[in-house]
All heavy atoms as an XYZ file, in Angstrom:
641
protein
N       0.825     -1.183      0.008
C      -0.006     -0.040     -0.046
C       0.905      1.196      0.008
O       1.676      1.388      0.903
C      -0.861     -0.053      1.202
C      -1.567      1.238      1.681
S      -2.961      1.487      0.402
C      -3.202      3.285      0.593
N       0.880      2.012     -1.068
C       1.549      3.260     -1.099
C       0.913      4.339     -0.360
O      -0.300      4.532     -0.608
C       1.782      3.679     -2.575
C       2.766      2.695     -3.241
O       3.788      2.181     -2.645
N       2.613      2.559     -4.585
N       1.561      5.013      0.495
C       0.993      6.036      1.266
C       0.811      7.307      0.285
O       1.629      7.502     -0.627
C       1.984      6.518      2.309
C       1.558      7.665      3.081
S       2.870      8.401      4.140
C       3.485      9.557      2.941
N      -0.350      7.828      0.458
C      -0.734      8.883     -0.429
C      -0.158     10.182      0.225
O      -0.734     10.603      1.406
C      -2.190      9.062     -0.701
C      -2.571     10.029     -1.822
O      -1.957     11.070     -1.934
O      -3.646      9.858     -2.457
N       0.658     10.987     -0.370
C       1.284     12.235      0.271
C       0.175     13.315      0.652
O       0.350     14.238      1.249
C       2.302     12.764     -0.506
C       3.546     11.790     -0.444
C       4.699     12.394     -1.063
N       5.172     13.686     -0.550
C       5.800     13.795      0.637
N       6.114     12.717      1.402
N       6.161     15.038      0.955
N      -1.053     13.116     -0.158
C      -2.035     14.054      0.017
C      -2.552     14.048      1.453
O      -3.307     15.037      1.980
C      -3.225     13.757     -0.908
N      -2.198     13.038      2.311
C      -2.462     13.012      3.705
C      -2.136     14.229      4.388
O      -2.791     14.844      5.306
C      -2.045     11.756      4.388
C      -2.661     11.614      5.841
C      -0.626     11.740      4.548
C      -4.200     11.423      5.724
N      -0.903     14.861      4.011
C      -0.493     16.072      4.528
C      -1.182     17.352      4.172
O      -1.293     18.276      4.971
C       1.056     16.200      4.172
C       1.913     15.178      4.662
C       2.457     14.233      3.803
C       2.074     14.859      6.191
C       3.250     13.137      4.176
C       2.904     13.812      6.556
C       3.509     12.950      5.573
N      -1.831     17.218      3.117
C      -2.688     18.319      2.663
C      -4.118     18.379      3.358
O      -4.781     19.372      3.335
C      -2.932     18.385      1.206
C      -1.632     18.421      0.330
O      -0.747     19.104      0.865
O      -1.590     17.892     -0.688
N      -4.468     17.274      3.978
C      -5.814     17.108      4.639
C      -5.865     17.989      5.914
O      -6.912     18.330      6.356
C      -6.079     15.652      4.844
C      -7.404     15.213      5.200
C      -8.441     15.580      4.135
C      -7.520     13.758      5.440
N      -4.596     18.288      6.461
C      -4.553     18.996      7.712
C      -5.219     18.223      8.865
O      -5.990     18.853      9.694
C      -5.115     20.389      7.556
C      -4.566     21.169      6.403
C      -3.075     21.465      6.825
C      -2.453     22.402      5.745
N      -1.123     22.289      5.435
N      -5.160     16.931      8.838
C      -5.688     16.222      9.968
C      -4.685     16.280     11.167
O      -3.567     16.946     11.075
C      -5.704     14.662      9.552
N      -5.053     15.803     12.333
C      -4.294     15.911     13.438
C      -3.029     15.148     13.280
O      -2.953     14.312     12.435
C      -5.008     15.405     14.660
O      -5.169     13.990     14.610
N      -2.042     15.424     14.061
C      -0.692     14.741     13.980
C      -0.812     13.206     14.242
O      -0.377     12.337     13.514
C       0.358     15.397     14.942
C       1.581     14.460     14.999
C       0.648     16.704     14.623
N      -1.828     12.904     15.255
C      -1.988     11.544     15.559
C      -2.667     10.833     14.411
O      -2.322      9.644     14.025
C      -2.806     11.438     16.870
C      -2.207     11.878     18.073
C      -2.145     13.391     18.339
O      -2.800     14.082     17.480
O      -1.699     13.890     19.207
N      -3.724     11.504     13.713
C      -4.410     10.820     12.683
C      -3.471     10.614     11.506
O      -3.442      9.623     10.837
C      -5.612     11.605     12.187
N      -2.642     11.622     11.144
C      -1.669     11.453     10.081
C      -0.656     10.345     10.351
O      -0.410      9.534      9.431
C      -1.010     12.824      9.894
O      -1.903     13.834      9.556
C       0.128     12.783      8.657
N      -0.226     10.334     11.574
C       0.670      9.232     12.038
C       0.011      7.900     11.892
O       0.824      6.846     11.429
C       1.259      9.548     13.472
O       1.892     10.645     13.568
N      -1.177      7.756     12.324
C      -1.822      6.419     12.200
C      -1.890      6.059     10.836
O      -1.728      4.848     10.324
C      -3.131      6.560     12.854
C      -4.016      5.195     12.784
C      -3.241      4.036     13.233
C      -5.329      5.460     13.422
N      -2.334      6.968      9.899
C      -2.600      6.626      8.475
C      -1.150      6.157      7.871
O      -1.149      5.055      7.202
C      -2.877      7.893      7.723
C      -2.873      7.761      6.174
C      -3.898      7.115      5.513
C      -1.758      8.146      5.372
C      -3.858      6.889      4.085
C      -1.682      7.985      4.105
C      -2.679      7.311      3.347
O      -2.609      7.230      2.066
N      -0.009      6.801      8.230
C       1.269      6.410      7.803
C       1.564      4.970      8.363
O       2.110      4.090      7.674
C       2.301      7.427      8.170
C       2.062      8.666      7.404
C       3.755      6.868      7.901
C       2.952      9.963      7.821
N       1.300      4.799      9.758
C       1.460      3.487     10.296
C       0.730      2.391      9.658
O       1.191      1.229      9.375
C       1.281      3.614     11.732
C       1.344      2.318     12.646
C       2.727      1.761     12.542
C       1.100      2.700     13.967
N      -0.550      2.580      9.356
C      -1.366      1.551      8.753
C      -0.882      1.181      7.255
O      -0.730      0.045      7.010
C      -2.827      2.010      8.685
C      -3.543      2.057     10.058
C      -4.941      2.617      9.920
C      -3.698      0.801     10.729
N      -0.347      2.182      6.542
C       0.225      1.802      5.271
C       1.451      1.191      5.365
O       1.678      0.198      4.741
C       0.569      3.179      4.558
S      -0.927      4.217      4.016
N       2.301      1.488      6.432
C       3.542      0.618      6.638
C       3.174     -0.813      7.083
O       3.862     -1.698      6.658
C       4.390      1.263      7.741
N       2.219     -1.024      7.844
C       1.781     -2.273      8.261
C       1.340     -3.177      6.990
O       1.825     -4.269      6.879
C       0.572     -2.293      9.278
C       0.930     -1.862     10.666
C      -0.300     -1.709     11.396
C       1.807     -2.847     11.295
N       0.582     -2.466      6.189
C       0.117     -3.255      4.908
C       1.453     -3.494      4.077
O       1.445     -4.515      3.403
C      -0.781     -2.250      4.240
C      -2.197     -2.274      4.957
S      -3.394     -1.254      4.290
C      -3.842     -2.192      2.847
N       2.269     -2.618      3.927
C       3.514     -2.853      3.209
C       4.288     -4.035      3.707
O       5.061     -4.698      3.001
C       4.511     -1.642      3.143
C       3.909     -0.513      2.162
O       3.003     -0.777      1.464
O       4.327      0.665      2.303
N       4.225     -4.173      5.043
C       4.904     -5.338      5.754
C       4.177     -6.659      5.717
O       4.567     -7.637      6.120
C       5.289     -5.021      7.123
N       3.015     -6.555      5.021
C       2.129     -7.781      4.990
C       1.306     -8.079      6.200
O       0.788     -9.215      6.276
N       1.145     -7.097      6.938
C       0.281     -7.311      8.109
C      -1.016     -6.585      7.874
O      -1.143     -5.677      7.150
C       1.085     -6.582      9.329
C       2.276     -7.163      9.758
C       3.094     -6.439     10.840
C       2.166     -8.574     10.285
N      -2.019     -7.084      8.757
C      -3.372     -6.506      8.572
C      -3.351     -5.110      9.206
O      -2.766     -4.777     10.306
C      -4.345     -7.283      9.395
N      -4.171     -4.135      8.529
C      -4.211     -2.789      9.057
C      -5.186     -2.742     10.209
O      -6.368     -2.197     10.039
C      -4.652     -1.962      7.894
C      -5.509     -2.945      7.041
C      -4.890     -4.264      7.333
N      -4.900     -3.208     11.416
C      -5.820     -3.196     12.555
C      -5.186     -2.455     13.701
O      -4.044     -2.153     13.686
C      -5.941     -4.699     13.099
O      -4.748     -5.167     13.599
C      -6.584     -5.530     12.009
N      -6.104     -1.989     14.576
C      -5.588     -1.309     15.819
C      -4.664     -2.172     16.588
O      -3.718     -1.610     17.300
C      -6.774     -0.761     16.643
C      -7.584      0.366     15.871
C      -8.752      0.787     16.884
C      -6.709      1.595     15.478
N      -4.960     -3.459     16.639
C      -4.200     -4.343     17.482
C      -2.667     -4.370     16.957
O      -1.829     -4.262     17.662
C      -4.779     -5.715     17.449
C      -4.111     -6.853     18.212
C      -4.844     -8.085     18.203
O      -5.570     -8.405     17.477
O      -4.661     -8.806     19.252
N      -2.615     -4.369     15.571
C      -1.168     -4.443     14.992
C      -0.551     -2.958     15.170
O       0.658     -2.889     15.373
C      -1.260     -4.830     13.621
C      -1.473     -6.342     13.442
O      -1.068     -7.021     14.368
N      -2.076     -6.767     12.243
N      -1.436     -2.007     14.940
C      -0.856     -0.627     15.072
C      -0.398     -0.396     16.623
O       0.575      0.347     16.711
C      -1.981      0.381     14.668
N      -1.187     -0.816     17.583
C      -0.830     -0.555     18.910
C       0.578     -1.109     19.266
O       1.267     -0.458     20.114
C      -1.854     -1.169     19.761
C      -1.866     -0.829     21.298
C      -1.899      0.688     21.516
C      -3.013     -1.446     21.992
N       0.990     -2.116     18.649
C       2.356     -2.679     18.872
C       3.403     -1.653     18.639
O       4.576     -1.797     19.087
C       2.505     -3.968     18.153
C       1.560     -5.061     18.635
C       1.698     -6.265     17.818
O       2.652     -6.612     17.044
N       0.668     -7.091     17.936
N       3.221     -0.803     17.665
C       4.179      0.260     17.199
C       3.843      1.632     17.525
O       4.657      2.605     17.220
C       4.252      0.187     15.621
C       4.835     -1.223     15.274
C       4.954     -1.378     13.747
N       5.302     -2.708     13.356
C       5.600     -3.055     12.181
N       5.585     -2.285     11.192
N       5.900     -4.396     11.889
N       2.710      1.699     18.088
C       2.242      3.122     18.538
C       2.916      3.759     19.705
O       3.076      2.919     20.590
C       0.694      3.141     18.686
C      -0.024      4.434     18.873
C      -0.471      4.822     20.079
C      -0.353      5.390     17.904
N      -1.051      6.075     19.980
C      -1.032      6.466     18.675
C      -0.195      5.465     16.591
C      -1.587      7.453     18.012
C      -0.706      6.481     15.860
C      -1.390      7.561     16.607
N       3.403      4.922     19.705
C       4.103      5.507     20.782
C       3.319      6.305     21.776
O       3.717      6.650     22.783
C       5.258      6.338     20.414
O       4.825      7.368     19.589
C       6.233      5.565     19.495
N       1.975      6.509     21.282
C       1.093      7.282     22.269
C       0.251      6.420     22.935
O       0.454      5.186     23.073
N      -0.724      6.942     23.583
C      -1.709      6.206     24.359
C      -2.758      5.425     23.516
O      -2.934      5.791     22.279
C      -2.609      7.117     25.302
O      -3.324      7.956     24.636
C      -1.589      7.944     26.260
N      -3.412      4.438     24.027
C      -4.422      3.710     23.285
C      -5.557      4.635     22.972
O      -6.123      4.544     21.998
C      -4.818      2.568     24.125
C      -5.764      1.534     23.330
C      -5.983      0.182     23.947
O      -5.333     -0.072     24.971
O      -6.834     -0.589     23.565
N      -5.858      5.446     23.897
C      -6.950      6.401     23.665
C      -6.551      7.346     22.464
O      -7.533      7.586     21.606
C      -7.206      7.224     24.909
C      -8.395      8.182     24.759
C      -8.583      9.016     26.000
O      -8.023      8.844     27.134
N      -9.552     10.020     25.883
N      -5.550      7.863     22.331
C      -5.022      8.670     21.285
C      -5.164      7.823     20.073
O      -5.572      8.479     18.854
C      -3.662      9.128     21.508
N      -4.710      6.598     19.948
C      -4.930      5.738     18.816
C      -6.386      5.637     18.384
O      -6.699      5.751     17.178
C      -4.221      4.325     19.151
C      -4.349      3.302     17.949
C      -3.529      3.738     16.791
C      -4.000      2.011     18.495
N      -7.204      5.363     19.248
C      -8.652      5.221     18.927
C      -9.139      6.628     18.390
O     -10.048      6.555     17.564
C      -9.492      4.757     20.186
C      -9.230      3.364     20.454
O      -9.226      2.433     19.528
N      -8.978      3.005     21.730
N      -8.831      7.692     19.078
C      -9.229      8.967     18.573
C      -8.797      9.253     17.059
O      -9.644      9.738     16.315
C      -8.844     10.062     19.554
O      -9.355      9.864     20.877
C      -9.203     11.391     19.090
N      -7.596      8.977     16.899
C      -7.029      9.102     15.510
C      -7.731      8.307     14.596
O      -8.061      8.804     13.407
C      -5.502      8.759     15.513
N      -8.070      6.974     14.890
C      -8.801      6.179     14.059
C     -10.229      6.693     13.669
O     -10.710      6.683     12.527
C      -8.906      4.830     14.551
N     -10.884      7.231     14.739
C     -12.158      7.798     14.505
C     -12.162      8.954     13.615
O     -13.019      9.200     12.820
C     -12.861      8.103     15.949
C     -13.504      6.870     16.619
C     -14.354      7.287     17.761
N     -13.658      8.199     18.637
C     -12.937      7.898     19.648
N     -12.660      6.508     19.960
N     -12.325      8.653     20.496
N     -11.172      9.784     13.810
C     -10.981     11.003     12.994
C     -10.743     10.664     11.538
O     -11.492     11.142     10.532
C      -9.715     11.758     13.440
C      -9.571     13.017     12.500
C      -8.300     13.925     12.950
O      -7.863     13.675     14.072
O      -7.940     14.813     12.131
N      -9.904      9.621     11.243
C      -9.690      9.090      9.718
C     -10.955      8.526      9.205
O     -11.267      8.653      7.943
C      -8.515      8.253      9.846
C      -7.234      8.746     10.123
C      -6.088      7.714     10.190
C      -6.814      9.841      9.177
N     -11.708      7.723     10.082
C     -12.942      7.300      9.615
C     -13.941      8.359      9.180
O     -14.600      8.319      8.264
C     -13.590      6.264     10.566
C     -12.771      4.910     10.577
C     -15.019      5.920     10.167
C     -12.998      4.042     11.662
N     -14.099      9.474     10.139
C     -14.974     10.416      9.890
C     -14.683     11.242      8.644
O     -15.538     11.809      7.999
C     -15.000     11.403     11.087
C     -15.682     10.874     12.283
C     -15.533     11.674     13.525
O     -14.897     12.725     13.603
O     -15.957     11.091     14.675
N     -13.299     11.275      8.333
C     -12.859     12.139      7.219
C     -12.787     11.190      5.924
O     -12.332     11.531      4.918
C     -11.503     12.591      7.460
C     -11.588     13.628      8.654
C     -10.315     14.363      8.879
N     -10.553     15.731      8.495
C      -9.612     16.620      8.455
N      -8.365     16.436      8.780
N      -9.877     17.880      8.108
N     -13.272      9.912      6.022
C     -13.297      8.983      4.982
C     -11.979      8.550      4.463
O     -11.867      7.987      3.295
C     -14.232      9.437      3.840
S     -15.884     10.036      4.335
N     -10.954      8.759      5.288
C      -9.650      8.362      4.866
C      -9.503      6.774      4.996
O      -8.903      6.111      4.265
C      -8.558      9.004      5.678
C      -7.031      8.491      5.434
C      -8.686     10.542      5.457
N     -10.174      6.230      6.136
C     -10.197      4.815      6.327
C     -11.598      4.355      6.230
O     -12.614      4.990      6.590
C      -9.662      4.519      7.809
C      -8.360      4.949      8.028
C      -8.045      4.507      9.633
C      -7.245      4.160      7.327
N     -11.790      3.146      5.729
C     -12.954      2.380      5.792
C     -13.163      1.753      7.180
O     -12.251      1.191      7.691
C     -12.929      1.175      4.694
O     -12.895      1.786      3.504
N     -14.291      1.854      7.737
C     -14.562      1.431      9.083
C     -15.778      1.984      9.661
O     -16.354      3.015      9.133
N     -16.257      1.439     10.706
C     -17.368      1.943     11.471
C     -17.053      2.053     12.985
O     -16.250      1.289     13.424
C     -18.630      1.152     11.222
C     -19.153      1.227      9.841
C     -18.462     -0.365     11.741
N     -17.750      2.890     13.667
C     -17.494      3.048     15.126
C     -18.645      2.159     15.745
O     -19.762      2.302     15.256
C     -17.523      4.500     15.537
O     -16.359      5.199     15.050
N     -18.394      1.613     16.852
C     -16.999      1.483     17.613
C     -16.203      0.669     16.749
O     -16.581     -0.394     16.132
C     -17.502      0.952     18.948
C     -18.699      0.173     18.741
C     -19.505      0.879     17.628
N     -14.912      0.834     16.888
C     -13.854      0.122     16.235
C     -13.320     -0.957     17.180
O     -12.897     -0.672     18.311
C     -12.709      1.022     15.808
C     -13.232      2.168     15.087
C     -11.716      0.208     14.992
C     -12.173      3.420     14.991
N     -13.287     -2.265     16.727
C     -12.788     -3.199     17.673
C     -11.204     -3.340     17.169
O     -10.783     -2.845     16.022
C     -13.396     -4.645     17.331
O     -13.315     -5.055     15.963
N     -10.454     -3.947     18.007
C      -8.988     -3.988     17.833
C      -8.634     -4.826     16.618
O      -7.595     -4.799     15.973
C      -8.275     -4.613     19.011
C      -8.239     -3.721     20.187
C      -7.317     -4.207     21.261
C      -7.400     -3.227     22.459
N      -6.475     -3.707     23.557
N      -9.510     -5.771     16.151
C      -9.198     -6.588     14.966
C      -9.894     -6.237     13.723
O      -9.734     -6.865     12.752
C      -9.452     -8.130     15.367
C     -10.869     -8.373     15.697
O     -11.733     -7.395     15.966
O     -11.262     -9.492     15.747
N     -10.597     -5.145     13.692
C     -11.317     -4.569     12.475
C     -10.230     -4.166     11.500
O      -9.249     -3.327     11.875
C     -12.230     -3.459     12.895
O     -13.224     -3.858     13.772
C     -12.835     -2.932     11.650
N     -10.319     -4.555     10.349
C      -9.445     -4.126      9.266
C      -9.736     -2.581      8.834
O     -10.870     -2.341      8.562
C      -9.559     -4.949      8.066
C      -8.776     -6.167      8.194
N      -7.779     -6.740      7.314
C      -8.807     -7.117      9.211
C      -7.295     -7.757      7.785
N      -7.987     -8.113      8.879
N      -8.771     -1.806      8.953
C      -9.063     -0.318      8.689
C      -8.259      0.020      7.351
O      -7.101      0.497      7.376
C      -8.603      0.479      9.750
C      -9.189      0.318     11.076
C      -8.518      1.077     12.215
C     -10.703      0.780     11.060
N      -8.883     -0.309      6.240
C      -8.240     -0.079      4.974
C      -8.271      1.359      4.506
O      -9.386      1.904      4.528
C      -8.813     -0.892      3.903
C      -8.460     -2.398      4.055
N      -7.341     -2.953      3.642
C      -9.236     -3.498      4.491
C      -7.360     -4.169      4.022
N      -8.463     -4.559      4.455
N      -7.161      1.932      4.097
C      -7.074      3.312      3.665
C      -7.858      3.411      2.329
O      -7.923      2.537      1.490
C      -5.741      3.620      3.292
C      -4.960      2.630      4.321
C      -5.856      1.470      4.261
N      -8.624      4.467      2.236
C      -9.446      4.654      0.946
C      -8.593      5.624      0.031
O      -7.692      6.259      0.485
C     -10.714      5.452      1.216
C     -11.766      4.668      1.902
O     -11.928      3.524      1.682
N     -12.442      5.270      2.933
N      -8.924      5.590     -1.275
C      -8.145      6.444     -2.153
C      -8.598      7.958     -1.923
O      -9.720      8.159     -1.394
C      -8.576      6.188     -3.620
O      -9.911      6.232     -3.752
C      -7.960      4.752     -4.026
N      -7.769      8.914     -2.210
C      -7.950     10.165     -1.845
C      -9.276     10.855     -2.380
O      -9.734     11.786     -1.856
C      -6.764     11.179     -2.190
C      -6.693     11.560     -3.553
C      -5.692     12.541     -3.828
N      -4.415     11.974     -4.195
C      -3.358     12.726     -4.686
N      -3.462     14.006     -4.804
N      -2.282     11.990     -4.941
N      -9.769     10.254     -3.502
C     -10.929     10.748     -4.085
C     -12.099     10.536     -3.194
O     -13.244     11.184     -3.343
C     -11.232     10.346     -5.443
C     -11.387      8.747     -5.584
O     -10.480      8.030     -4.872
O     -12.340      8.194     -6.163
N     -12.077      9.703     -2.212
C     -13.127      9.377     -1.280
C     -12.997     10.215      0.099
O     -13.913     10.172      0.849
C     -13.222      7.873     -0.956
C     -13.464      7.152     -2.194
C     -13.577      5.579     -1.838
C     -13.913      4.887     -3.072
N     -13.861      3.388     -2.998
N     -11.882     10.886      0.277
C     -11.636     11.609      1.463
C     -12.623     12.823      1.570
O     -12.874     13.368      0.580
C     -10.264     12.097      1.478
C      -9.210     10.965      1.604
C      -9.406      9.607      1.594
C      -7.881     11.107      1.550
N      -8.262      8.958      1.694
C      -7.252      9.861      1.632
C      -7.012     12.235      1.671
C      -5.777      9.615      1.664
C      -5.561     12.093      1.699
C      -5.064     10.756      1.772
N     -13.099     13.119      2.661
C     -13.946     14.313      2.884
C     -13.330     15.193      3.981
O     -12.449     14.932      4.642
C     -15.216     13.944      3.222
S     -15.521     12.659      4.429
């Protein structure tokens, strides 16, 4: 999964931008883009991770629904779907 540099133009929070980059890196490594996998590499709190995920879902950057479980796949959408 190639990270779309347009994430920086979206002006999302630092945490949301970091989570997007992390999820893309997980997918590049052949791992599922889940909060469980992200949490292993996340340097912030679990609450910050969940808040970042909700922000990305609300902005249509990630596919997913709230509430988010730790094993839900959070696939990045193409930028044409971002809001």
